[in-house]
Structure formats: structure tokens, C-alpha cells
C-alpha positions in Angstrom: -52.4 -17.7 15.1 -51.9 -15.5 18.2 -50.1 -17.9 20.7 -51.6 -16.2 23.7 -55.4 -16.6 23.1 -55.2 -18.9 20.2 -57.0 -16.8 18.1 -56.5 -15.2 14.7 -53.6 -12.9 14.1 -54.2 -9.3 14.0 -52.6 -6.8 11.9 -49.3 -5.4 13.7 -49.6 -1.6 14.7 -47.3 0.6 16.3 -48.4 1.5 19.6 -46.8 4.9 20.1 -48.5 6.6 16.8 -51.9 6.2 15.0 -50.2 4.6 12.1 -52.4 2.2 9.7 -51.6 -1.4 9.9 -48.6 -2.7 8.1 -49.6 -4.6 4.9 -47.5 -7.5 4.0 -45.2 -6.8 0.9 -45.3 -8.8 -2.5 -41.9 -10.4 -3.3 -42.5 -9.6 -6.8 -42.6 -5.7 -6.0 -39.9 -5.8 -3.4 -37.4 -7.5 -6.0 -38.4 -4.8 -8.6 -37.8 -2.0 -6.1 -34.3 -3.5 -5.2 -33.4 -3.5 -8.8 -34.7 -0.3 -9.4 -32.9 1.1 -6.4 -29.6 -0.8 -7.7 -29.8 0.5 -11.0 -30.3 3.9 -9.7 -27.3 3.8 -7.4 -25.0 2.5 -10.3 -26.2 5.2 -12.5 -25.2 7.9 -9.9 -22.0 6.0 -9.3 -21.1 6.0 -13.0 -22.4 9.7 -13.1 -19.7 10.5 -10.3 -16.9 8.6 -11.8 -17.6 10.4 -15.3 -17.2 13.8 -13.4 -14.3 12.7 -11.5 -12.5 11.9 -14.8 -13.5 15.1 -16.6 -12.1 17.2 -13.4 -8.7 15.1 -13.3 -8.4 15.6 -17.1 -9.2 19.2 -17.0 -6.4 19.8 -14.4 -3.8 17.5 -16.6 -4.4 19.6 -19.4 -3.7 22.9 -17.2 -0.8 21.6 -15.8 0.6 20.7 -19.2 -0.3 24.1 -20.7 1.3 25.8 -17.7 4.1 23.5 -17.3 5.2 24.5 -21.1 4.6 28.2 -20.5 6.4 28.5 -17.6 9.4 25.9 -17.9 10.2 26.8 -21.7 11.5 30.2 -21.3 13.7 29.0 -18.0 14.8 26.1 -20.0 16.1 28.0 -22.7 17.7 30.7 -20.4 19.4 27.7 -18.5 20.8 26.4 -22.0 22.2 29.5 -23.1 24.0 29.9 -19.3 25.2 26.5 -19.6 26.6 27.2 -23.3 28.4 30.4 -22.3 29.7 28.9 -19.1 30.9 25.4 -20.4 30.8 25.5 -24.1 29.3 22.3 -25.9 29.7 19.9 -22.9 27.4 22.5 -20.8 24.9 22.5 -24.1 24.7 18.7 -24.2 24.4 18.5 -20.3 21.7 21.1 -19.9 19.7 20.2 -22.9 19.8 16.2 -21.5 19.0 17.8 -17.8 16.0 19.4 -19.5 14.8 16.4 -21.2 14.9 14.2 -18.0 13.1 16.6 -16.3 10.4 17.1 -18.8 10.1 13.5 -19.0 9.5 13.0 -15.4 6.9 15.7 -15.7 4.9 14.0 -18.6 5.4 10.8 -16.5 3.2 12.6 -13.6 0.6 13.9 -16.2 0.1 10.4 -18.0 -0.2 8.8 -14.3 -3.1 11.4 -13.7 -4.6 10.4 -16.6 -4.5 6.7 -16.1 -5.7 7.4 -12.3 -9.0 9.4 -13.7 -10.3 6.3 -15.1 -9.5 4.2 -12.0 -11.5 3.6 -8.7 -10.5 5.7 -5.9 -8.8 2.9 -4.1 -6.2 2.3 -6.6 -4.9 6.1 -6.6 -2.3 5.9 -3.7 -1.1 2.7 -5.6 -0.8 4.7 -9.1 0.8 7.4 -7.1 3.3 5.7 -5.4 4.2 3.5 -8.3 4.5 6.3 -10.6 6.9 8.0 -8.2 8.8 4.7 -7.8 9.1 4.5 -11.7 10.4 8.1 -12.3 13.1 7.8 -9.3 14.4 4.3 -10.5 14.5 5.5 -14.2 16.6 8.7 -12.9 18.8 6.7 -10.9 19.5 4.3 -13.6 20.2 6.9 -16.3 22.3 8.5 -13.6 24.4 5.3 -13.1 24.9 4.7 -16.8 26.3 8.5 -17.3 28.4 8.2 -14.3 31.5 7.4 -16.7 30.6 9.4 -19.7 32.7 12.7 -20.2 31.2 14.4 -23.0 29.0 16.8 -21.0 29.2 18.9 -18.1 27.5 17.2 -14.8 26.9 20.3 -13.2 24.9 21.8 -16.4 22.9 18.6 -16.4 22.1 18.7 -12.6 21.2 22.6 -13.2 19.3 21.7 -16.4 17.2 19.1 -14.9 16.6 21.0 -11.6 15.3 24.2 -13.6 12.9 22.0 -15.2 11.6 20.1 -12.5 10.9 23.3 -10.4 9.5 25.3 -13.1 7.0 22.4 -13.9 6.4 22.1 -9.8 5.5 25.9 -9.7 3.3 25.1 -12.7 1.2 22.6 -11.2 0.5 24.6 -8.3 -0.6 27.2 -10.6 -2.5 24.9 -12.4 -4.2 23.6 -9.3 -5.0 27.0 -8.1 -6.6 28.3 -11.5 -8.3 25.3 -12.5 -11.8 24.7 -11.0 -11.6 21.3 -9.6 -14.4 19.9 -7.4 -12.9 18.7 -4.1 -16.5 16.7 -3.5 -18.2 15.4 -6.4 -21.8 15.0 -6.1 -23.8 13.6 -8.7 -26.3 15.8 -10.4 -29.4 13.4 -9.7 -28.6 13.4 -5.8 -28.3 17.4 -6.2 -31.9 17.4 -7.8 -33.2 15.1 -5.3 -31.9 17.3 -2.3 -33.4 20.4 -3.7 -36.8 19.2 -4.3 
């Protein structure tokens, strides 16, 4: 009822345009449309998550490949130099340093693979958590080796440093050579914008 003149309600129209009167929407139709929109939004989100995971896995594979290519020759040269300069303690020290460096690098790749399947809000905690775990493990190992005299400490440090630097360079090369999308847009969203 119209409160001003006591008459029957008239359909509401927009006074600035020549639009047709607004028809009331059936509640069942609105619920179906909301459900369809929610399902489509979830499908797009799942597609974006899957594409992101594929991208991160491809980058992790490239990092592993380049890490082995660049670090293995350098580590072998480092171990050779350690053997010539310090004998058997040099071999043990450089070899153990290389193992520590490889372990640290493999933890990074493992954390990337775990993070690929997690929501973006968890990425920073995984990155910082992985870094904290690596540094804590290295500190504990170094404290345990403090009183051991069967290896050369300088060759241990040099072996670990060579491995870590080679892997860092390999990670940069892998990132630059792998086509990794910076912004992941769902294919269904691309089709909608192109039409």
C-alpha cells in the first residue's frame, strides 16, 4: 500500500532511465543462482591452486636439476683441494661440510613442495619455519662437532660454504630459466574476459 495516497503499490522504476519495472525475484531462483555462483567461484579457486602447485613443483624440479649440475663439480674440486691440503681430516671435513650443505638445500626444496599445496596465508610461516629448522639443525651439529678432532674444521666450513653458494646460484638460474607465472589467472576467468 502506498502510504501517501492510500492506493495500491506501483512497480518501482528508476527515474533517471527508461528501465522496465523491477520484478520481484523468486527465493528458489535466488538460492539456485547463489549456489551456482559459489560452485563456480570454488572451481576457479581450485583451478588457481592447482596451477600454482604445478608452477611451484616445476620450479622445485628445476632448482634440484640446476643445483646438482652446478654444485657437484664444485664440491668434487673442493674435496680434492681439501685432501691435498689437509689429508684424510680434510677429506672428512669437506665431505661432511658438503653433506650439510646438500641437506640444507634439500630442506628448502622439500619446504617448497609442502608449501605448494598450502594456502598463501601459510607460506610465510612455512618459509620462516623451514629456515629456523635448518639453522637450528646446523647449530646443533656444529656444537656437537666442537670437540671432535678427526676432521679439519676449515675444510668443513669451506665444503659447506661451496655447496651452499653453488645451490644459491643454481636457485637463481632455475628461477630465471623456468617459466613461473607471477600472477595465476584461472582459465575460466580468461575465457570470460575474452568473450
